[in-house]
N, C-alpha and C positions, 0 to 999 in steps of 0.2 A: 504493500500500500504506500510505502514511502516514496517510490518512484512516481506513482500517480499523484501524490500530494504535491510534489515539486512541479509537475506539469500543470496541475490545476491552479496552483498558487501563482504561476507565472502568466496565466491567461489575462489578457487585457479585455475587460468587459465594459469599458467606459461607454461604448456606443450602444450598450444594451440597457443602460440605467436611466431612471427618471428621478428628478429631484423635486421634493415637495416639502415646504415648511422646514427647510434645513436638514431633511433626511434624504438619503439616497435609496432608491428602490430598484431592485433587479427583477425582471420578469421571471416568475416562477416557472413558466412553461419552457422558456429558453434555458434557464438554469438546470432544470431536470433533464432536458434533452442533452445538453452538453455534458452533464455529469454521467449520464448513462452511456454516452459514447466512450468515456474514459473508464467507467466502471460498470460493465454490462450486467454484473450480478447484483447491482444495487437495488435495495428495496427501502420503502419508508413506511412508517406507522404513525397515525394520529392517535395519541394517547387519550383514552376516554376516562371520564370520571366514573365512580360506582353507579351513577344514575344512567350511564350509557351515553351521556352527552359529551361532545368533543371539546369540553372546556371545564375548568375548575373555577368555582365561584367563592368569593369571600367578601367580607365587608370592605376590603381594600379595592375590590374590582374583580375582573375575570382574567384568567391566565390560560394559555393553551400550551401544549407540549407536543413535540414530535420526536421520532427516533429514526435515524437513518443507519442502515447497515450496508457495508461494502468492503470487499476484500477481507472478510473475517473480523472487521472492526465495527463497533456500534457507538454512535455518538447521540446524545440527547440534547434537545434545545427547548427553550421556553420563551414566551413573549406575551406581555400583557396586551389586552384589548384596549386600543387607544383611539381617540377621535382625531380630527384633522389638525388639532393644535397639540397633539401628543400628550393629551391628558387621559389618565386612566378612566375607562368607562365602567359604570356599575349597572346593576339591574334596574335602578331607578335614577332619574335625572337628579343632578345636584348642582349647586352654584359655588362659585369662588370669587374672590375679589382681586382685581388687578388695578394698578395705578396707570391712569392715562397721563402720559408725560406732556401732552399738549395742554390739557385743561388743568393738570395737576390735581385731579379728582380721582377718587376710587370708583371703579366701574364694576358692576356685577356681571359675571359671565356664567353661562349655563353649559354643562356637559350633558348631552342627551344620554338616555339609557341605550345600552348596546342592543343590537338586533342580531339575528343569525347571519345577516349579510356581513356585519362587522366581524363576527366570529370567523366566518369563512375566509375573509380577507386576511385576518391575522394568522390563521393556520397556514396559509400559503406563504406569507411573509416569514413565518417561523421556519418553514421548510427550507426556504432560501438561506436563512441564517444558519440553519443546521448544516447545509451543504458547505458552508464556509469552514466548518470544523474539519473538512476534508481538503481544504485549500481553495476551493472555488470562491473567488471574489473576497478572499480573506483581507486583502489590503484595504478594501472599502471600510470594513468594520474597524480597521486599525487607524482609520483617519488619513490614509495615504491616497495620493492622486493616481499613482501608477504602480503596477505590481513589480516585484523584483524578478529579474531574469532567472530562469531555472539554471542550476549549475550544469556545465557540459556533461553529457553522459560518457562513461568510459568506452573507448573503441579499441578494437584490435588493429593497431596500426601496421603491424608486421604483415598481416594478411592483405592489407590494402596496398602496401608498398611493393610487394613482390611483382604484381602485374605491371606497375609503372616502371620499375627497375629493369624488367625483362621485356618491355614492349619492343616488338619487332620493327615497327616503323612509326612514323609520325601520327598516322591515323589511329593506330592502336594506342599510342601514348595519350592522345587527346581523349579517346573513349575511356580508357582506364582511369585517367586523372579525373574526369568529370564524374564518373561513377564513385570514386573514392571521396570526392568533395561532398557529394550528396549523402554519403554514408556517415560522415563525421558531423554534418550539420554546422552549428555555430561554434564549434570547438576551436578557438583561435590557435592554440598550441598545435593541434593536429593539422590544421590548415597550413601552418608554416612548414611543418615537416613534409607534407605532401607537395607543396610548391617547390621546396628545395630538391626533392627527389625528381620531380618533373623536369626542373631546369637542368639537373645533372644528366638525366637520360636524354634530354633534347640535345644537349651539347655533344654527347657521345654519338648520337645518331647523325648529327650534322657533320661531325668529324669523320665518321665512317663513310659518308656519302661524298666527301671531298677528297678522300684518300685515293 
C-alpha cells in the first residue's frame, strides 16, 4: 500500500476542486473513480448508528462516519453535519450571535435543522476525506496548494543499459534509448546514466562507420 500512497499523494487534483466559504471540496465521484483505478480492491462502508440511520446524533449536533479498506488497510473518518457557514447543524434550529463590524451591533443568526439531504452531502464529503488517509488529495487537508512529487521508483538500470550499450546501429540505439527513458520515468539520476550510455555508444558507432 505504501507505493500506492506515494502515487496518490503526488496527484494534483486542483482542477477537480471547488471552493466555498473558505473550504475546498473535491468531487466524491471523481475521487472514488481515481482511487479505484489505483486500488481496485477498495471498498467503503457508511457506519450506521444502532437505530440503523447513517449518522450519530447528540446535543452537540450530528456526526457521520465512514470506513475505507484497500490493500489490506482500513482507515476510518468522521465529519460533523454543517451548514453553509460551517456551523454544526442539530435536529432543531438554533440561533447564535455575531458582531456586525459595519454597524458595530450584535446580529442574531439562525442555523437550520439538518435534513437527510445535509446528511447525504456530509457522508460523501466524509468519504473524500477518508480517501485522503490513503494519500489522495492529502495536501489539501494539510493546507498546501500543490502536492509533493512522488519519490522516483527504483529501476533496474543494468537491464536497461545492456541494449543501449550493444545497439547494432543508430536506429537500434534510438529505439532502445527511448524505451529505457520511458521505463525510468522522472528519475533524474537514471536519466543521466542513460544519456551518458547513449552518447558513448553513439560515439562508438560513428567511429566505426568512419573507420
